[in-house]
Phi, psi and omega in degrees: 000131182294145175271093181286346180288319179275349178117135177223136182224142176229137173239117184241122188238120178225129184235107171267316188251122177257122183230131327293161190245015174231127179282159177303332181286350180103347179302136188235128174249107178284150175295155185243174176236134169102346184291314177297322180295323175301316182294319177299320178293320180293316182297316180299319175298315182299316182286310186286310188269334182246359176058036176284123175299140179308327181288351175263003178245117181254126180245133169238119186217152174222097179286160176289135182289139175269336177220143183075202182242351182260152176294154186285344184290154174297146180304330179294343180252006176286144179277061175281167177309307185295319179293322178297313180295316181296323177296320175299315182299313180300322175298319176295331183274336184256336180283144180251160172308139176091342176296152175257142180229131175246128178238122180241128179232130176230111181168190178291138171233176178173199177231145177218154179302140178294152179284168178298330185292337185244013181297325182293335180274315191259350179093163185298320183258021180298159176240145174259138168281135188222153164255149185257111177288163184296337184254029183300329188280003179287183185297335181279321178061045190261126165279161169265110189267154182298328179289329175294314181296326179300310182286000000 
């Protein structure tokens, strides 16, 4: 049971809709079903069964569009690379020693060749474990890498 007196924070990320979902290399990330529902169920559990206040639960989601091509959530709540990184930064700034933090991710993950910045840690042919933000197929093509999360 979380210790809500010392602080509890949750970051819940669910990606059904990937936009754009194809990289210039041809790598393709298809949109998924059920990831946003996973996040909604975890949030409901935290509120209902553990009495975690809603303001301590941050959700980044991209539901499948029922109309048009974009998810219905406000863009500020989309699980883009920038929004995911900003949510982690916010967690590090608001959490205190002794606080409990839950991070839930439901979406594509994978491995990618390590970037030049981390070759000394992982070796020349090293691989990063990655989560795939909804906007991976944009011009930046940035994964959220394990080494980024570590730092």
